[in-house]
C-alpha positions in Angstrom: -8.2 -48.6 25.4 -9.4 -46.2 22.7 -7.8 -45.9 19.0 -6.0 -42.6 20.0 -4.3 -41.1 22.9 -4.3 -37.2 22.9 -2.2 -34.9 25.3 -2.3 -31.1 25.5 0.7 -28.8 26.6 3.4 -31.1 25.3 6.6 -29.2 24.7 9.1 -29.5 21.7 12.6 -27.9 22.0 13.5 -25.7 19.0 16.9 -24.2 19.0 16.8 -23.5 22.8 13.1 -22.5 23.0 10.3 -24.6 24.4 7.2 -24.5 22.1 3.9 -26.0 23.3 1.5 -28.0 21.4 -0.6 -31.1 21.2 0.4 -34.8 20.6 -1.9 -37.6 19.3 -0.8 -41.1 19.1 -3.1 -43.2 16.7 -3.0 -46.5 14.9 -1.7 -44.9 11.7 0.6 -42.2 12.9 1.9 -40.1 15.6 1.0 -36.4 15.1 2.3 -33.4 16.8 1.1 -29.7 16.1 2.8 -26.7 17.4 0.5 -24.0 18.9 2.9 -21.2 17.9 3.5 -21.7 14.1 0.8 -24.4 13.3 3.5 -26.5 12.0 2.5 -30.3 11.9 5.0 -33.2 12.2 3.4 -36.6 11.2 5.2 -39.7 11.8 3.9 -42.8 10.1 3.5 -45.8 12.6 5.4 -48.3 10.3 8.5 -46.1 10.4 8.8 -46.3 14.4 11.7 -48.3 15.2 12.7 -46.8 18.9 10.8 -45.3 21.9 12.4 -44.3 25.0 10.9 -43.0 28.1 13.2 -40.4 30.0 13.2 -38.0 33.0 13.7 -34.6 31.9 13.4 -31.0 33.2 9.6 -30.8 32.3 8.6 -34.0 33.9 9.1 -36.7 31.8 9.7 -37.1 27.9 9.5 -39.5 25.0 12.2 -40.0 22.4 10.9 -41.5 19.2 13.3 -42.8 16.3 12.3 -43.8 12.8 13.8 -46.0 10.1 14.6 -42.9 8.1 16.9 -41.8 10.7 15.1 -38.9 12.1 14.6 -38.4 15.9 11.7 -36.8 17.5 11.5 -35.6 21.3 8.4 -34.6 23.2 8.5 -33.6 27.0 5.7 -32.5 29.5 4.4 -35.9 30.3 3.2 -36.9 33.9 4.7 -39.9 35.8 1.2 -41.6 35.5 1.1 -41.6 31.6 3.9 -44.2 31.3 1.6 -47.2 31.7 -1.0 -46.2 29.3 1.4 -45.0 26.7 3.5 -48.2 26.9 0.6 -50.5 26.5 -0.8 -48.5 23.7 2.6 -48.8 22.1 2.7 -52.7 22.5 -0.8 -53.1 21.0 -0.7 -50.7 18.1 2.9 -50.2 17.1 4.4 -53.5 18.3 7.2 -51.7 20.2 8.6 -51.5 23.7 8.7 -48.2 25.6 11.9 -48.5 27.2 13.0 -46.4 30.5 16.2 -44.6 29.8 18.1 -42.9 33.0 20.0 -39.7 32.2 23.4 -39.1 33.7 23.3 -36.4 36.4 26.9 -36.6 37.6 28.0 -33.2 36.1 31.4 -34.8 34.8 32.9 -32.9 31.7 34.5 -36.0 30.3 33.1 -38.8 28.4 32.3 -40.3 25.0 30.9 -38.5 22.1 28.6 -40.7 20.0 26.9 -39.7 16.5 23.5 -41.5 16.3 21.7 -39.8 13.3 20.9 -36.2 13.7 22.0 -36.1 17.4 25.5 -35.9 19.0 25.3 -37.4 22.5 27.8 -37.2 25.2 27.7 -40.2 27.3 29.2 -40.8 30.8 29.6 -44.4 31.8 27.0 -45.5 29.2 24.5 -43.0 30.4 23.5 -39.8 28.4 24.7 -36.7 29.9 23.3 -34.4 27.2 22.5 -34.4 23.5 23.2 -31.7 20.9 20.7 -31.7 17.6 23.2 -31.4 14.7 20.8 -29.3 12.9 21.1 -26.5 15.4 24.9 -25.9 14.6 25.6 -23.2 12.4 29.6 -23.3 12.3 32.1 -25.9 13.1 35.5 -24.8 13.5 38.8 -27.1 14.5 41.9 -26.3 16.5 45.0 -28.2 17.3 43.0 -30.7 19.7 39.8 -28.9 19.8 36.4 -28.8 17.9 34.2 -25.6 18.4 30.5 -25.9 17.6 28.4 -22.6 17.1 24.6 -22.6 17.3 21.8 -20.7 15.5 20.2 -18.1 17.4 16.6 -18.1 18.6 15.0 -14.5 19.2 12.4 -16.2 21.3 14.9 -17.2 24.2 15.9 -15.1 26.9 19.4 -17.0 27.3 20.9 -18.6 24.2 23.8 -21.2 24.0 26.4 -19.6 21.8 29.0 -22.4 21.5 30.4 -25.6 22.8 34.3 -26.6 22.8 35.1 -30.3 22.7 38.6 -31.5 23.5 39.7 -34.4 21.2 42.7 -36.3 22.6 45.1 -37.5 20.0 44.5 -41.4 18.9 47.2 -43.8 18.5 45.1 -46.4 16.8 45.0 -44.8 13.4 47.7 -42.3 12.3 46.3 -41.8 8.9 43.1 -40.0 10.0 43.1 -37.0 12.4 40.5 -37.5 15.1 39.7 -33.9 15.1 39.0 -33.7 11.6 37.2 -36.9 11.7 34.8 -35.4 14.6 34.4 -32.2 12.3 33.3 -34.2 9.3 30.7 -36.0 11.4 29.4 -32.8 12.7 29.3 -30.9 9.2 27.4 -34.1 7.8 24.4 -33.2 9.7 24.9 -29.8 10.6 22.7 -27.0 9.2 25.7 -25.0 7.7 24.9 -23.4 4.2 27.6 -23.9 1.8 26.9 -22.8 -1.9 28.7 -25.7 -3.4 28.0 -26.4 -7.0 25.8 -25.0 -9.5 22.4 -23.7 -8.8 19.4 -25.5 -10.1 18.0 -22.4 -11.6 18.1 -18.5 -11.2 15.5 -15.9 -11.7 17.1 -12.3 -12.3 15.8 -9.2 -10.8 12.9 -9.9 -9.0 10.8 -7.3 -7.1 10.6 -8.1 -3.5 8.5 -6.0 -1.1 10.0 -7.5 2.0 12.9 -7.1 2.5 12.6 -4.4 0.0 14.5 -4.1 -3.2 15.3 -6.3 -6.3 17.1 -9.5 -5.9 18.5 -12.6 -7.9 17.2 -15.6 -6.7 19.4 -18.7 -6.9 17.6 -22.1 -6.3 20.0 -24.7 -4.6 18.8 -28.1 -3.8 18.8 -27.5 -0.1 18.4 -23.7 0.3 17.3 -20.4 -1.3 19.9 -17.5 -2.0 18.8 -14.0 -2.3 21.3 -12.0 -3.8 20.9 -8.2 -3.8 22.9 -5.1 -4.4 23.3 -4.6 -0.6 22.3 -7.8 1.3 22.6 -11.4 0.7 20.4 -14.0 2.4 20.6 -17.7 2.4 17.2 -19.5 3.4 17.3 -23.2 4.3 14.3 -25.1 3.0 13.5 -26.5 6.3 12.8 -23.0 7.7 9.9 -22.5 5.1 6.6 -22.8 6.8 4.0 -22.0 4.3 3.6 -20.7 0.6 0.9 -18.2 -0.5 0.0 -17.3 -3.9 -2.4 -14.3 -3.9 -3.8 -12.2 -6.7 -3.7 -8.6 -6.3 -6.9 -6.4 -6.3 -6.2 -4.8 -9.8 -5.9 -8.4 -11.2 -2.8 -7.6 -12.9 -0.3 -8.5 -10.4 0.3 -11.4 -8.1 1.9 -11.8 -4.6 4.0 -14.8 -3.7 4.4 -15.1 0.0 6.9 -17.4 1.9 6.3 -17.8 5.6 9.7 -18.4 7.6 10.5 -19.7 11.1 13.1 -18.8 12.2 13.0 -15.5 10.2 15.7 -13.9 8.2 17.7 -11.2 9.8 19.0 -7.6 8.6 20.6 -5.9 11.7 18.0 -5.7 14.4 15.1 -6.2 11.9 13.4 -9.6 11.6 11.5 -10.6 8.3 9.2 -13.2 9.1 7.7 -13.3 5.4 9.2 -13.0 2.1 7.0 -11.2 -0.2 7.7 -11.2 -4.2 5.5 -9.1 -6.3 4.9 -10.2 -10.0 3.2 -8.9 -13.1 0.5 -11.6 -14.7 1.9 -10.4 -18.0 5.6 -11.3 -17.6 6.4 -14.6 -19.1 9.6 -16.8 -19.0 11.5 -19.8 -20.5 13.0 -21.8 -17.9 15.8 -24.5 -18.2 16.7 -26.5 -15.1 20.5 -26.9 -14.7 20.1 -30.8 -14.2 19.8 -33.6 -16.6 16.4 -34.9 -17.6 17.1 -38.2 -15.7 17.9 -36.2 -12.5 15.1 -34.1 -12.9 12.7 -37.2 -13.0 14.3 -39.1 -10.2 14.4 -36.1 -7.9 11.0 -34.5 -8.5 9.0 -37.5 -9.6 7.2 -35.5 -12.5 6.6 -32.3 -10.6 9.2 -30.4 -12.7 10.6 -30.8 -16.3 14.0 -29.7 -17.7 12.4 -27.2 -19.9 9.4 -25.1 -18.9 7.8 -22.0 -20.0 4.8 -19.9 -18.6 4.0 -16.8 -16.5 7.1 -16.1 -14.3 4.9 -16.2 -11.0 3.8 -19.5 -12.1 7.4 -20.8 -12.6 8.7 -19.5 -9.4 5.6 -21.0 -7.4 6.0 -24.4 -9.0 9.8 -24.7 -8.6 9.5 -23.5 -4.8 6.6 -26.0 -4.0 8.6 -28.9 -5.6 11.8 -28.2 -3.6 10.3 -27.0 -0.2 7.5 -30.1 -0.6 5.0 -27.9 0.8 1.2 -26.9 -0.7 0.7 -23.6 -1.8 -2.2 -21.8 -0.2 -4.5 -19.6 -2.5 -7.6 -17.7 -1.4 -10.8 -19.7 -1.1 -14.4 -18.8 -2.2 -14.6 -15.2 -0.6 -15.5 -12.4 -2.8 -15.8 -8.9 -1.6 -17.9 -6.1 -2.6 -15.9 -5.3 -6.0 -15.6 -9.0 -6.9 -12.0 -9.2 -5.6 -10.8 -12.0 -3.4 -9.2 -9.5 -0.8 -10.6 -6.3 1.2 -8.4 -3.0 1.1 -7.7 -1.8 4.7 -5.2 -0.3 6.8 -3.2 -1.8 9.5 -1.0 0.4 11.8 0.3 3.2 9.6 0.1 1.4 6.1 -2.6 0.4 3.7 -2.7 -3.0 2.3 -4.9 -6.0 1.4 -6.6 -8.5 3.9 -7.2 -12.1 2.4 -9.8 -14.0 4.1 -8.5 -17.7 3.5 -10.1 -21.1 4.1 -8.0 -21.6 7.3 -7.1 -18.1 8.6 -6.4 -14.3 7.3 -3.2 -12.9 5.7 -2.4 -9.3 5.4 0.1 -8.1 3.1 2.2 -6.2 2.8 3.6 -3.9 5.6 3.9 -5.5 7.9 2.6 -8.7 6.9 0.4 -10.6 9.3 -0.8 -14.3 9.2 -3.5 -15.3 11.7 -5.0 -18.9 11.8 -8.4 -19.5 12.9 -7.2 -21.9 15.7 -5.4 -19.1 17.2 -8.3 -16.5 17.1 -10.3 -16.0 20.2 -12.8 -13.5 18.8 -13.3 -11.0 16.2 -15.2 -7.7 16.5 -16.9 -5.2 14.1 -16.3 -1.8 15.3 -17.2 1.7 14.2 -14.5 3.7 12.2 -13.1 6.4 14.2 -13.2 9.1 11.5 -16.3 8.5 9.5 -19.4 6.1 9.5 -18.6 5.2 5.7 -16.2 2.9 7.0 -15.6 0.2 9.8 -12.9 -1.6 11.8 -12.3 -5.3 11.9 -10.6 -6.2 15.1 -9.0 -9.8 15.9 -8.1 -10.9 19.1 -5.8 -14.1 19.6 -5.8 -16.6 22.5 -2.2 -15.2 23.3 -4.2 -11.7 24.1 -2.7 -10.1 21.2 -5.1 -7.7 19.1 -4.9 -6.7 15.4 -6.8 -3.7 14.2 -7.6 -3.4 10.5 -9.3 -0.1 10.0 -10.8 1.9 7.2 -12.8 -0.9 5.5 -15.5 0.3 3.1 -19.0 -0.1 4.7 -19.9 -2.1 1.7 -17.6 -4.9 2.6 -19.3 -5.4 5.8 -22.0 -7.9 4.6 -19.6 -10.4 2.8 -17.0 -10.4 5.7 -19.8 -10.9 8.1 -21.1 -13.6 6.3 -17.7 -15.3 5.9 -16.7 -15.1 9.6 -20.0 -16.5 10.6 -19.6 -19.3 8.1 -16.1 -20.3 9.6 -17.7 -20.3 13.1 -15.5 -17.7 14.5 -16.8 -16.1 17.8 -18.3 -12.6 16.9 -17.7 -10.3 20.1 -20.1 -7.7 19.6 -23.0 -9.6 18.3 -26.1 -9.2 20.3 -27.8 -6.3 22.1 -26.1 -3.1 21.3 -26.6 0.4 22.5 -29.7 2.2 21.1 -31.2 -1.0 19.7 -34.4 -2.3 21.4 -35.2 -5.9 21.8 -33.2 -9.0 22.3 -31.3 -10.7 19.4 -30.3 -14.4 19.2 -26.6 -14.8 20.0 -26.6 -17.9 17.7 -28.6 -16.6 14.7 -27.6 -17.0 11.1 -26.3 -14.1 9.2 -29.0 -14.3 6.5 -30.0 -11.4 4.5 -33.6 -11.1 5.8 -32.6 -11.3 9.6 -31.9 -8.2 11.6 -28.3 -6.9 11.7 -27.5 -4.9 14.8 -24.3 -3.4 13.5 -25.7 -2.5 10.1 -28.8 -0.7 11.6 -26.7 1.1 14.0 -24.4 2.5 11.2 -27.6 3.4 9.0 -29.0 5.2 12.4 -25.9 7.2 12.8 -25.6 8.3 9.1 -29.3 9.6 9.2 -28.3 11.6 12.3 -25.5 13.0 10.6 -27.5 14.0 7.4 -30.1 15.7 9.9 -27.1 17.7 11.5 -26.0 19.0 8.2 -29.5 20.1 7.0 -30.1 22.1 10.1 -26.6 23.8 10.0 -27.4 24.9 6.5 -30.7 26.4 7.6 -29.2 28.2 10.7 -26.2 29.3 8.5 -28.2 31.4 6.2 -28.4 34.5 8.5 -24.8 34.1 9.6 -26.0 34.5 13.3 -26.7 32.2 16.0 -30.1 32.6 17.4 -29.9 31.8 21.1 -33.8 31.9 21.6 -34.6 29.5 19.0 -31.7 27.3 20.3 -33.3 27.2 23.7 -37.0 26.6 22.6 -35.5 23.8 20.3 -33.8 22.2 23.3 -36.8 22.5 25.3 -39.1 21.0 22.6 -36.8 18.1 21.9 -35.7 17.1 25.5 -35.4 13.5 24.7 -32.6 14.1 22.2 -29.4 12.0 23.1 -26.1 13.5 24.1 -24.3 11.6 21.1 -26.6 13.5 18.5 -25.7 16.8 20.1 -22.1 16.2 20.1 -22.4 15.1 16.3 -24.2 18.4 15.5 -21.3 20.4 17.3 -18.6 18.6 15.4 -20.5 19.3 12.1 -20.9 22.9 13.3 -17.1 23.1 13.9 -16.2 21.7 10.7 -18.3 24.2 8.8 -16.7 27.1 10.7 -13.1 25.9 9.7 -14.1 25.3 6.1 -15.6 29.0 5.9 -12.3 30.2 7.5 -10.2 28.6 4.9 -12.4 30.0 2.2 -12.1 33.4 3.7 -8.1 33.2 3.5 -6.6 35.3 0.6 -5.0 33.0 -2.1 -1.4 33.6 -2.9 -0.7 34.8 -6.2 1.3 32.5 -8.5 4.7 33.5 -9.5 4.4 34.6 -13.0 7.1 33.1 -15.5 9.1 35.5 -17.7 8.4 33.8 -21.3 11.0 36.0 -22.9 13.8 34.8 -20.8 16.6 32.2 -21.9 15.5 28.5 -21.2 17.0 26.8 -18.2 19.8 24.1 -19.1 19.4 20.4 -18.9 21.1 18.4 -16.5 23.9 15.6 -17.5 21.2 12.9 -17.2 18.5 14.5 -19.3 21.1 15.2 -22.0 22.0 11.5 -22.0 18.5 10.5 -22.0 17.5 12.4 -24.9 20.4 11.0 -27.1 19.6 7.5 -25.6 15.9 7.3 -25.9 15.6 6.2 -29.5 18.2 3.4 -28.7 16.2 2.2 -25.7 13.0 2.0 -27.9 14.9 0.1 -30.8 16.3 -2.4 -28.2 13.0 -2.8 -26.1 10.1 -2.8 -28.8 6.8 -2.0 -27.3 8.0 -0.4 -24.1 5.8 2.2 -22.3 6.9 5.6 -21.5 7.3 4.8 -17.9 9.2 1.7 -18.5 11.6 3.9 -20.5 12.4 5.9 -17.7 13.1 3.0 -15.3 15.2 1.3 -18.0 17.1 4.4 -18.5 17.6 5.0 -14.8 19.1 1.7 -14.5 21.3 2.2 -17.5 22.7 5.6 -16.1 23.5 4.0 -12.8 25.6 1.4 -14.8 27.6 4.0 -16.7 31.3 4.3 -15.7 32.6 7.4 -14.6 34.5 8.3 -17.7 31.3 8.1 -19.6 29.2 10.2 -17.1 32.0 12.8 -17.2 31.5 13.4 -20.8 27.7 14.5 -20.1 28.7 16.4 -17.2 31.1 18.4 -19.2 28.3 19.2 -21.7 25.8 20.1 -18.8 28.6 22.6 -17.5 29.1 24.1 -20.7 25.4 24.6 -21.2 25.0 25.9 -17.6 27.7 28.6 -18.5 25.9 29.6 -21.8 22.7 30.0 -19.7 24.3 32.2 -17.1 25.8 34.4 -19.8 22.5 34.7 -21.7 20.5 35.5 -18.7 22.9 38.4 -17.7 22.8 39.6 -21.2 18.9 39.5 -21.1 18.8 41.4 -17.8 21.2 44.1 -18.9 19.1 44.8 -22.0 16.0 45.3 -19.7 14.5 41.8 -20.1 12.1 40.8 -17.2 11.5 44.5 -16.0 7.9 44.4 -17.8 6.8 41.7 -15.0 8.1 43.5 -12.3 6.4 46.6 -13.5 3.2 44.8 -13.6 3.3 43.7 -10.1 4.2 47.1 -9.0 1.1 48.4 -11.0 -1.1 46.0 -9.4 0.1 46.7 -5.8 -0.1 50.4 -6.3 -3.5 49.9 -7.8 -4.7 47.8 -4.8 -3.6 50.7 -2.4 -5.4 53.3 -4.3 -8.6 50.9 -4.4 -8.3 50.4 -0.6 -8.0 54.5 -0.2 -10.8 55.0 -2.3 -12.8 52.4 -0.2 -11.7 54.2 3.0 -12.5 57.7 1.6 -16.0 56.5 0.4 -16.6 55.1 3.9 -15.7 58.5 5.5 -18.0 60.2 3.0 -20.7 58.0 4.0 -20.3 58.7 7.5 -20.2 62.4 7.1 -23.4 62.1 5.1 -25.1 60.4 8.0 -23.8 62.8 10.6 -24.8 65.9 8.1 -27.0 68.4 9.9 -26.4 67.3 13.4 -22.8 68.6 13.5 -23.6 70.9 16.3 -25.4 68.2 18.6 -23.2 66.0 20.7 -24.0 63.6 23.6 -23.5 64.5 27.3 -20.8 61.8 27.4 -19.0 63.2 24.4 -19.2 66.8 25.8 -17.6 65.8 29.2 -14.8 63.8 27.7 -13.7 66.4 25.2 -13.9 69.1 27.7 -11.7 67.4 30.4 -8.9 67.2 27.9 -9.4 71.0 27.0 -7.3 73.9 28.1 -8.4 75.4 31.4 -7.5 78.7 30.1 -10.1 79.1 27.6 -12.9 80.9 29.7 -15.4 81.0 26.7 -15.5 77.2 26.4 -16.1 76.7 30.0 -19.2 79.0 29.8 -20.6 77.3 26.8 -20.1 73.9 28.5 -22.4 74.9 31.5 -25.0 76.1 29.2 -25.4 73.0 27.2 -25.2 70.9 30.6 -28.0 72.9 31.7 -29.9 72.5 28.6 -29.3 68.6 28.6 -30.3 68.3 32.3 -33.5 70.0 31.8 -34.4 67.7 29.1 
């Protein structure tokens, strides 16, 4: 027998949903990795003290218990796996894999037993069902009833909402109510968040991108409390999957990303990521609400009672110690500009794509995290609008596709080398349309080797430049020469359809541009400089009187920060204080209306209107002059030939004349005869 046993498609029940993954038994530990979240459960071999083999809905399952009180259950084994697993446990773990039968009688009365994090309902010493107490969200008691409510999982089609237990009165111990004893056993292990006691520390007014707003973050020993003006969120540390600390492209800000499973909810919206934005220049002095002995005993040197430094460092350090998870930072990747991220667009929003050592993460709207192990292939595609950019497509093994568009062309080489170094499958590597010869599928992405995609982009750029040059030369006369076009098409018969299509697009764009240039520009409305000045609003009157006070209270504050601070202070003002400034603004408005009325009565503002009228009349006169000049030119061209008229003109004019005019008829006959002879 080997040193390890590995099994694929092993399922773990998480809040009513079956998540598949891979399970490995080794001499040192038992490791299970979820395919959905990538979360890893590692059980040291020395802590195992119980192993049961049971018949379950998905074939057979294993229930493992540890000396620390944790229970792990994995289903999806075959009947034939029992022998080799049992032998492996005896040899390596010195543990017997016992068979345990489940009760299938369907009785609804029995005995409730609390064993660690599980509540088991037994009928005749056989387990009918088990409830993980960590799935309980609320526990309510009645006269002889206990009601358990459960956390909901969005991935399940059908969810169990609640279970009610009838607890008969006990005659043995009258001092303790059996219903309350049952509820206390449930609440001791349930995932019920109760904000009891003081917070370890509080971070005030942190900028949060998702969910959007400013929140006070209160750090408790077992959960995180986000307190905002509209919403409150309580996030247990057990739901935190990963922590990310990412530098912004401007090198002045930092993203701190918390990955959550299950996500936090706001109505029908689900937030799988909590994203905080910090300024690197913002510092803080932090004091934990614990004694130095408690800090040393609980955090083992990871934190100290008094700390100081950048705000983002303090938040990330505290979260790392409490959640007990590593913080992921960008690896060795550097883009064309030297940043550790790439500017791109995902769906309708622009953001930043960070290539990490084991995946990609996109921030911030919507945030996306993709691990290398769940990526099927990647694709470098041509940009839809211009050849100056390209799209980066990622396809997962579940069939989902993520397209990050509008990436600058200069980033292509760096990103391609990164993907190639991580040994990801590149979908469009190899022979391409318009490229001659074969390219080795497994070639490395060195600088001196042929790059199919880069060559294709260069060729397209050259075609576009040639199209622009030809359009400039053709557009000089303002007319399209059909003969020249026909001769060109006959001489260059081997020109591809793509090139001709590109030229047509360029010509079309040029025509649209010329039409825009021919459109008359609208004249700007001229301001009357002599009129009374508009009155200020209540907020602006208050701001002018409070600006110096804000500067003195916040030395070194910038102009933009003054506006932000003033807006916050104005919102916090009471109705009585605001009413004073609104009264002043109303008085200023009345004085303005009065002054404006007197100004108009005295003839103010008429000069500007007269100027406009003169401009209009002048324009009309110029137009008449141009028309009259055009008519004079026509008459000059026709001078000396007034007596001559063409045959068509004579016929049409004579048809509309009066039949009673005998002289005109005879004249028409003579002229006709002359023309016919000619």
